[in-house]
N, C-alpha and C positions, 0 to 999 in steps of 0.2 A: 157735483161729486164731493162737495165738502161735507164733513161729518164731525161729530164730536165723540164718537165711540172710539175706544182704544183698540186699534187693530194690530197692535204689536203682539198678537197671538193669533192662532188659527181660529176663525169664527165658526161656530156651529152652523150646520145647514139651516136650521130654523131661523137664524138671524139674517140669512143671505138677502132676503127680499127687503127687509127693513134697512139693512146696510146700504144696499144699492140705491134705495130711494133717499136715504140720508145724505149720500154723496151729492145729490142734486140740490140740496138745500131747498127742496120743494119748489124750485123754479125750473120748469122745463120749457125749452124753446128749441125750435128746429134750427139746423145749421143755415147760415146765410152766405152772402158773398159768392153767389154763383153755384152753390151746392144745393143739396136737398133742402126743402123748406117744410116747416111745420104745417100739417093739414088740420082741417076741422076734425075734432074728435080727440085731439091730443090734450094732455093736461093743460098746456098753455092756452088752448082754445076754450076749454070748458071748465077747467079748474076742479075736476072731479077727483076723488080718491082712487088710487090704483086698486084694482080688484085683486084679492089673494088668488094664488095659483089654482086652488081647488075650485074657484068660481069661474075659471076660464076653460076648464077641461071639455065641457060639452058632454053629450051622452052617446056619441057615435064614434066608431073607429076613425082615428086621424093618423095620417102618415106625415111625418115631418122629416125633411132632408136638411142636414147641416152640411154646407159646402164651403170649403176654404180654398182660396186660390193657391195657398202655400200652407203646408202643415207639418213641415219637418223640423219642429223644435218643441221644447217642453211647454212653452206658453200655449201653443195650439193644442197640445195634448190635454193640458189642464182646462182650457176653454171647452174642448169637446166634452170633458167629464162634467163641467159646470152645467152645460145645457142638459145633458142627460139627467143630472141630479135634479135640476129644476123641474123638468117635465115628468120625472118619475112619480110626482104627486098625482098624475093623471094615468090611471091604468088603461085607459082607452087610447093612449097616444104611443105610437111607435116612432123611434128616432133612428135614422140611418145617417152615416157620415161618409164623406169622401173629400179628398183634397187633391189639388192638381199639380203639386210639385213646381209651382211657379210657371206653369205652361198655360198660356191664354186659351189655346184651342181645346186643351183638355178640360179646362174650367167651363168653357161654353158648352162643350159636349155633355158635361155632368149636369149643368142646369137644364139643358134640353132633354136629357134622358129622364130626369126626375119628373119633368113636366109631362113627357109622353107616357110615363108609367102611372100618371094620375095621382101623384103626391098632392096632399092638401096644402102644404106649406113648404117654403124654402127659406131657411135662415142662413145668411151667408156673409162671409168676409171677402169682399171683392178686392183682391190685390191688384187689379188691373184698371180700376177706375172706370171711366166712360167707355173704354174699349169693349167692355162686356155689358154695357147698359142695354143693348138691344135684346140680349138673351133674357135679362131680368124682366124687361118690359113685355116681351113675348110670353113669358111664363105668367105674368099677371093677367095679360089679355086672355090666356087660356083658362083662367079661373083659379090659379095657384096664388095663395097668399105669400107674398115675397117681402122679406124684411132683411135688408143689409144692416151691418153694424160696423162701426169704427171707420172703415175706409169709405170715403165718399164716392159713390158710383156715378155721380152726376144725376141729371133727371130730377123728378119731383115726386114727393110723397103724394099718393092719391092718383097719380097718373102713370108712373113707371113702376112703382112698388107701393106696398101698403103701409109701411112704417120704416123708420130709420132711427137708429140711436148711435150717437157719435161721442167721442171724447170732446170735451171743451178744449180744443187745441189752443185757442186764443189765451185762455187762462193758464193752461199748462206751460205754453211758451213764455208767457209773461212771468210766471213764477220762476222758471228756470233762469231766464235772463236777469231778473232782479237779484236772484240769489248769487249767480256768478259774478255780477257787478260788484258785490261786496267781498268776494273771495279772490278776484283776479286783479293784478295791478292795472292801473289806468292804461288803456291802449293795449292790453295784453292779447296774446294770440290764443284764440279759442277754436277748437275743432268740433265738428258735429258729425256723428256717425249714426248709421241706421239704414234699414231697408234693403231691398234687393238691388243687384247691380243694374237692372233695367229701370230702376226707379220705382218708388212705392208712394201712392197718393198720401197715405197717412204720415209717412216720414217727411215728405215735402211740406205738408201742412204745418207740422210742428216746427220745422226749421223756419218757415216763413213767419210764424208767430214769434219766434225768438228774435228774428231779424227786425220785425216791426217794433218790438219793445226796445231793443238795443239801438235802433236808429234814432230813437228819441233822446237817448242819453249819451250815446257814443262811448259807453263805458269800456268796451273791449272791441277787438277786431276779429271777425269770423275769418278763419284761415282760408276757406274755400267757399265758392258761391253755391255749390251743390253738396248734398250729403255724401260723406265717405261711406260707401256701401259696407254693411256688416253682414249682409245676407241673413241677419238675425241668427247667427251661428257663431259660437265662440272660436271654433277652429278657423273659420274664414276670417273673423275679426282679428285673430292673432297674426295671420299672414298680412292682412291689410295694414295693421298697425305697425308692423315692421317697416313697411314702405313709408308710412306717415312719419315715423321717427327719423328715417333717412332724409326725408324732404324738409322737415322742420327741426332746426336746432333747439328751439325752445317752444314748449307747449305750456301755456299758463292756465288753461281751463279746458274742460271737455263737457259737451252736452251730447245726449244720446236718447234714442227712443226705445232701447231694449237693454236693460241692465244685465240680462243673462249673457248676451253676446259680449258685453263689455269685459267680462272676465278674461276673454281671449286677449283683448287689448291690454288689460292690466298685466297679464303674464308677459306679454311682449315688452312692456316697459320694465318690468322687473328683470327679465333676461338681458335687456340692453343696459341695465344699470342707470336707467333714466328716472328722475323723480316723478312720482305720481301726482298729477295736478288735482285740483278740486273737480269733482264729477257730479253733474246733475243728470239724472236719468229716470226712467220709469220701467215698469214691468220687470221687477227684480225677482231674485230667488234667494233661498237659504244660503247658498254658497257665497253670494256677494257679501252678505253680512259677515260670514265667517272670514272672508278675505280681508275685509276692512279691519276687523278686530286683530287679525294676525299681522297686518302691515302698517297700521296707523303710527306706531312708534318710530319706525324707520323712515316714514314718509309724513313729516309733520304738516305738509300742505295738502295732504290727501283728505279733504273734507268731502262728505257724501250727502247728496240730496236725492231722495227717491220719492216719486209720485206713483202710488200703487192702487190696488183694488181693480186692476185692469181686466182681469179675467171674468169678473162678475157682470160685465156689460152684456155678455151673451144671454144672461138670464132675462134681462129686460127685453132683448130681441125675441126670445122665445115666447114671452108673455104677449108681446105685441102680435106675434104670429097667431097664437091661439085666439086672441081677441078678434083678429081679422077673419079667421076661419069660422068662428062661431057668431060673427056679427054682433060682438059685444063692444061696449065703449072702450076705446084705447086711451086710458088715462095714465099711461106710462110716460116717463120723461123721454125726451129726444136728445137731450144734452147732458153729458155725464162728466162731472168734475172729479178728477183724481184727488185722493187724499195725500197729504204729506205724511209719508210713512216713516221715513228716516230723514233727519236733518242734524248731522253731527256738529255743525257749526253752532247750533242752538240747543245742544244737549239732548237731542232725540236720537239715541244710539240704536244701531241695528242689533238683532239677536242672531245667534248661531245655534240652531236646533239640531243637536247631534242625533236625536232620535228620529229625524225626518230626512228624506232624501235631499241631496244637494240641490236638485232641480225644483224642489217644492217652493211654491209661491206662498209665503207666509201671510199674505193679504187675501188669499183666495177665500171664497165662500164655502169651500169644501172642508169637511172635518179632517182631523189628522189622519184617521184611518183611511178615508177615501183619497187623500193626497198620496199616501203611501201606495195605495192600490194602483194609482195612475202610472207609477214607475216600476211596478213589478213585472 
């Protein structure tokens, strides 16, 4: 996911593919450590160039289902729009979307329904991990091209599904931990927030990566062994943070997997007259940048690190799905490194775009006009 492009502006759609690939640094490898693994036919296996989207379309009608286990936030809305935008280059491809509101049975029913309806491909964010693996595996056995993204569903590429693209959580957690180690006093108290109350595989994976790096240095202390749930929602996070502030007299640092929800926690800190600590997060929006600019002077310790470009991952998943449907080489990356989008401690400041909605992800691959349309 590393890149050299300046993404502190909204990228034109035409650049989305090259940006997504630039993030990977041209090194793609499948997840390991018990998760999905790279299969033959990936870029890691064959070293081929990724095909442009118009070469993946095929020439017959194709129905693609985009299924999310949870969809009730702005990140999911942008991600849905990103996939539609990517596949709009193929006039023969129809995209349908559904989300399960965090309900496992509803999610499994959606996967089974699209399979029964004869959809050609399912692109999915599996918020339930291995609990839903059998549904994905059964869809593949029925002839549906299945491509999960970001959240590890367990299983293996080539056996349980056709492709998988994930964040490089190891690098993301390492980056956050090393950055916080420089901002937080030795042995300081660091909280970690994110995910659904029931637990979210991607959230846990990021926390474990932060723990692994911090265990080597002992630079700070993680306040809780498990994520403090944010439900990926600012209102929920504001209530949760009120409880956190009651429990901890001092918070020296904060790591998170969703910057949009962090705004609720930040408001709780302001309301409680608590100083805002350094924050390392990802998947941010326009409003977070505005908040930092408005509050930095009254909170001198409020440094901000954001790792972004998160919504563009679904574009890679969509291309993997088309490659599988049309039996074309899948030279797409399977591991996606997020870019450092904001780093106020090192002079990389956020922007506040008054002409864009507060929820707009400024690192998205959508044009400014299409970002506005998402929230109309």
